C-alpha positions as CSV (number, residue, x, y, z in Angstrom):
1,G,19.3,29.8,17.7
2,W,15.9,27.8,17.0
3,V,18.1,25.6,14.3
4,L,20.3,24.8,17.5
5,S,17.0,23.8,19.2
6,I,15.5,21.7,15.9
7,A,18.3,20.1,15.9
8,A,18.7,18.5,19.5
9,I,15.7,17.7,18.8
10,V,15.8,15.8,15.7
11,A,18.7,14.0,17.6
12,V,16.9,13.0,21.1
13,L,14.2,11.7,18.2
14,G,16.7,9.6,16.6
15,V,18.4,8.3,19.4
16,C,14.8,7.3,21.0
17,G,13.7,6.0,17.9
18,A,17.0,3.6,18.1
19,V,15.9,3.0,21.5
20,W,12.7,1.5,20.5
21,V,12.7,0.3,17.2
22,G,12.5,-3.5,16.6
23,S,14.9,-3.9,13.3
24,P,18.5,-3.5,12.4
25,A,17.9,-1.3,9.6
26,G,15.5,0.9,11.5
27,V,18.4,1.2,14.5
28,T,21.0,2.2,11.6
29,L,18.1,5.2,10.2
30,S,17.9,6.2,13.5
31,F,21.2,7.0,14.3
32,A,22.1,8.1,11.7
33,V,19.2,11.2,11.6
34,A,20.6,11.4,15.2
35,S,24.7,11.7,14.2
36,L,23.2,14.6,11.2
37,A,21.5,16.5,13.6
38,L,24.2,16.3,16.1
39,A,26.7,17.5,13.4
40,L,24.8,20.6,13.7
41,V,25.7,22.0,16.8
42,P,29.0,22.2,18.0
43,P,29.6,25.3,15.1
44,L,26.1,26.4,15.6
45,A,26.5,26.6,19.6
46,L,29.9,28.2,19.0
47,T,28.4,31.1,16.6
48,I,25.6,31.6,19.5
49,L,28.5,31.7,21.9
50,G,30.7,34.0,19.7
51,Q,27.9,36.6,19.3
52,A,27.4,36.2,23.5
53,V,30.6,37.4,24.6
54,S,32.5,40.5,24.3
55,G,35.5,40.7,22.2
56,A,37.9,40.9,25.3
57,N,36.5,37.7,26.8
58,R,35.8,35.8,23.2
59,V,38.5,33.6,22.6
60,Q,38.5,32.7,26.0
61,A,35.0,31.3,26.3
62,I,35.0,29.5,22.9
63,S,38.4,27.6,24.2
64,R,37.0,26.8,27.8
65,T,34.2,25.7,25.3
66,W,35.7,23.9,23.3
67,A,37.8,22.1,26.1
68,I,34.8,21.2,27.9
69,A,33.2,19.7,24.6
70,K,36.2,17.8,23.7
71,T,36.0,16.2,27.3
72,A,32.8,14.9,27.1
73,Y,33.6,14.0,23.4
74,V,36.4,11.4,25.1
75,F,34.0,10.2,28.3
76,G,30.9,10.1,26.6
77,P,31.4,6.9,25.2
78,V,32.8,5.5,28.4
79,L,30.0,6.7,30.6
80,V,27.5,5.4,28.1
81,G,29.1,1.9,28.4
82,V,28.9,2.3,31.7
83,V,25.4,3.2,32.2
84,S,24.9,-0.2,29.5
85,D,26.5,-2.2,31.5
86,A,24.7,-1.5,34.8
87,A,20.9,-0.8,33.5
88,G,20.8,-1.6,29.6
89,P,21.4,-0.1,26.7
90,A,17.8,1.2,26.3
91,V,18.6,3.3,29.8
92,A,21.9,4.6,28.2
93,F,20.3,5.8,25.0
94,L,17.5,7.5,26.6
95,A,19.6,9.3,29.5
96,C,21.7,10.4,26.1
97,S,18.6,12.0,24.2
98,F,17.7,13.7,28.1
99,A,21.2,15.1,28.3
100,M,20.2,16.0,24.5
101,L,17.3,18.2,25.5
102,L,19.6,20.2,27.5
103,I,21.4,22.1,24.4
104,P,19.0,24.3,24.3
105,A,18.0,25.4,27.3
106,A,21.6,25.7,27.8
107,S,21.6,28.2,25.1
108,V,18.7,29.9,25.8
109,P,20.7,32.4,28.4
110,L,22.7,33.1,25.1
111,I,20.7,34.1,22.5
112,R,20.7,38.0,22.3
113,P,16.8,39.3,21.4
114,K,17.4,40.6,17.6
115,G,16.4,44.8,17.9
């Protein structure tokens, strides 16, 4: 679970960096950091979910979670565009950062303590 939390925090820092960095190279580097960190989230989240759900419900839980994730993948950029048009790109990316902070918070109830 801690790797998922660190990945989400690094992604947040990358996106926030893109908002505040003044150069195109800095923005590119910030988004690269965020992208690399976010690449870890789906497999880690599904692993945690698979460990938290019993065998009989595991396939259904993973399928539903994957369907929600794919829906967010399709509609997320549209929402970012709408917010960006209404309030500016900085607000849109900061809203994305806030949403990414929910990743570790949402995974906490699923993480079982060892022992």
